[in-house]
N, C-alpha and C positions, 0 to 999 in steps of 0.2 A: 324402505319402504313400509316399516312397521308391521310387518307379517300380513301385508295384503296384497293381493294379486288382481285387484279389480282396477282395470283402465277403461275410462270412458265406456263402460258399460257393463256387459256381463264378466265374471272372473274367468282367469283361465284355469281349468282344473277337470277332473277326470268324470266329473257327472255331467260335460258338456259332450255334444255332439264333436267329432275330431275337426269340422270346419269352423265352427264357433272356436274351439280352443286355438285353432289357428289363427284366428282372425284377433283374438283377444291376445294371445302372444305375440303377433306380429306388432300390434300396437304399442305393447310395453316394450320389446326391442327398440321400436323406431322412436318412442320417447326415450330412452336410453342412449341414443346416437349410434346403436349398431347401423354399420352402413349397408348390410342385406338383410333386413328384419325376417321377410318372408321366407327367403331360401333359408336362414339360419332356423326359423321356427321350422320348415317342411323339414329339414335334416336331422333337426333333435325329436321329432316324433318318430321319423322314418327310422332313427338309430333305436330308439324303443321298441318299436314296432318289428325290428329286424325286417324291413321290407326298403326296396329301391323307392327313391323319390317317385317316381314314374307311379308305382304302385300304390304309393301315398295319394297322391292326387288323385286317383281312382276310388279310393277309399273316402275320399273327403266330399266326394259326390253322393255317398252313400248317407244312411243312418247309422256309421260307424262311430263307437264311442273314442274318445281322447284317451291315449295311453296312459296308463298310471305314471306316475313319476313327473309327467309332462311338466307341471308347474315349477317343480322345484328346477328344472335342467332351464327350464325359461328364464328364472328369478335368477339362477346363476350367470346365465348369459348377461342379462341385464346388468350384471354387477362387472361385465366386460371381462369373464373369463373365457378365455379363447375357445371357440366352438371344438377346434381340435382336442382340447383337454376333457371337454365334457363327453364327447365322444370316443377319445381314445385313438382317433384314426386321422392321419393325415394322407392325402393323396398326392403322388409325385409319379408323373408319367404312367407306369403302366401297374404302379406299386399302390397298396395299401397299407402305411406304415404305422406302427406302434408309437406314440408321442403322449407327452403328459410332463409335470412338473419336472424340470431339471435339463430340458433339452430344447433348443431352438426347433421351432414348427418349421420345416423346409416352404421353401416360397417358390410360386410358380414361375418366377424368372429365373430359378436356378436350374430349371430343367433344360434352358438353353444351354447352360453351362456343361451339363452332362451331354447334350448333343454335338455339342464340338468334339469332346472327348471321344464318344463312339462314332462319330465320322472320321474322326482321323484313324483310329485303331480299325475301323474297317478298312481304310486305306493302306494300312500297313499289311492287313492279312492278305489284300488285294495284289501285294508287292511280295509277297513271299514269307512274311514275319509269321511263324507258325502261332505263338503263343506271345503277345504282346503284354508287357510287364506295366503295369498302371497303378500307381498309388493315390489315395484322397488322403490330403493332410487335414486335419481337424474335421473328422467326418460327422461330427454330431450325431445326429439321428441314424446315419447311415445311409442317407438317400442317395446321392451320387454313387457312391460304391454300389450300392444294392441295384442301381438301374443299370450301371453299366455291366456287373456281373449278370444280370436278367437277359440282358440285350446281347451279350457279346460273351458266350458260355467259351468261346476259344481263350480268352483273356485271363490271364493270371493277376489279380486284384487283390491288393493290399487296403488297408485303412488305420490312420493313426487318430487315436484321440484323448486327451488329456484328462478332460473332466470326467470323473468317476462314475456321477450319474449319466451324464451322456454316453459315457462307454456301456453302462447296462442297457440303455434304450438300442444302441446301435447292435450290441450283441444280441439281442431279441429280433430285430429287423435282418442281420444278416444272416442268420441261423440258417434258412434255406438254401443260402447261396454257399460257393465255394472261393470265401473270401477270406482272407488272411488280416483278422483284426488285433491291432497292438495296443497295450495303453503306453502311454506316453508324451512328451513334446515333441513337435515337429524340427525343432532346432537340432535334436542328436538322434533320433528314431531312424532305425533301420540303416544305421553307421557302417553296419557289414555287408550292405547293399549298395552302398554308394558306386554311382556310376553306370547303374546296370538297369535302369526304368527307361522305357519309353516314353510314358507320358507321367507324369505329375500334377495333379489337379488340385484346386484347393479354393473352396469357400470362406476365408478368415473372417474374423471379426474385425470389422472395419469403421464403424461409425466413431466420429470425434468424441471427446469426453465430454463436451459441451451441447453437443446436439441431442437431447433428450428426444426419443420419440414419442409422437404426439399420442399416438393409439395406445390406451389402456392395456390391450392385449399384448402390446410388445412392449412397452416400458415396466409394465407391472408382474408379468408372468415370464417373458423370455428370460434366460440366464444373462446376466451382465457380462459372463465369461466370454457368452457367444457374440454378442452384440459390439461391445467397445473395444477399438482397435489399439488402443494405448496412444497417449500422446493428443497434443491438441489437434492434428491433423487425422489420428484415427489410422496413423499408416505404418506403427510398430510391427503389427502383425502380418500384414501384406509384406513389408521389408522382409520378416522372418521366413515367410512363405516365399517369398523368391530367392532368399540365400539358400534354403532346406533344396527348391527345385535344382539351383546350381549344382548341389553337393550330389543329388540323387540321380540325376539325368545322365544318360549316357550321350555322347558327341549326335548329335543330330535328334536326339529327343524333344518331346514338344511340352511346353508347359501353358497351362490354362489355370487363370484367378480369375474369379468373379469380386467386383469391388463397385464402390457407390459410382453414380454416374458423374458425379463431380470430381471424383479421383483419376478418371482416367489418362491427363494428363500426367498427374504424378507416378503413377503407376507405369505410364510409357518412360519416364525420365529414368526410373529405376532399371527399366530392362536396356537403356541406352548405355550397353556397356560391352566391353570386350567379348563376354562369354556369351552374348545373345545375338541373335538375328531375326529377321523376319517378323519384327514386333507389329502385331495388329489388334485393333481396338474391335470387339463384337457388340451388335446391339441385340437388346431383347426383344419379346413381340411388342413393346411399346416403343420402340426405337430410341431406346435409353443405351447409353455407354455403358453395359452390364458387365464385361468381361475384357480380358486382356488375354491374348497369347503370344509365345516367343519360342524360339527354335534355339536348342543349346547348341552353341558353336562346336 
């Protein structure tokens, strides 16, 4: 950008009114290929002003000035730095999670995976289980574990994370909740608790090695350790999650795993085994095959 922030007219800057800066920022983000340029511009301005997006829109109807630092954030977003890295926040169900470099930014489709666990745990509570024991394998930012702990205060929630960087973010996000966070590999974590969990949930890395995401926010900023599942089919980590779940679950315990929509058949094949029954594919809100659940025999 050669140090310029002029896009088809007035520049993005603090000398402008808020509405003028938002319009210029929207043009810049649109030209950079950002999918939701106006929304992102508004969220960045709201972040700087520490107001809601609704309040920001009201301010934009007045002569309110653009906030200091807006130009820098807009230009950074135009370079396709993830919005969540710039605001330091990702929203997941009822949570505001701290995120940044070194951790996978939680996606809206994973909220449906958390819902499957919460619904099942509520059924267990209704059947008389006093404190369902649940573990999130490869917790990343801690999104799934935190959502479960927030919405199921009677549950005993555990979370496992191998990456030291992601572990640091999870530690911060899980601090308000009674979650036992464990550093380590899902392959051997919690061996002393084998056969004692009511639910195992996992959103493992699952992208095939040659399927590089097209969005720079993902390919350039999400940690590769959290993206690529290993092997040409991306299924090495999902296989590890299945094996860990078989080890950790009590008989009758439920396993829930997120996967790519094209991997539903492969995951189902993994679970067509004497250890498992009631294998079910679940769709996300976009009607894509997003998760598979099964019950430990």
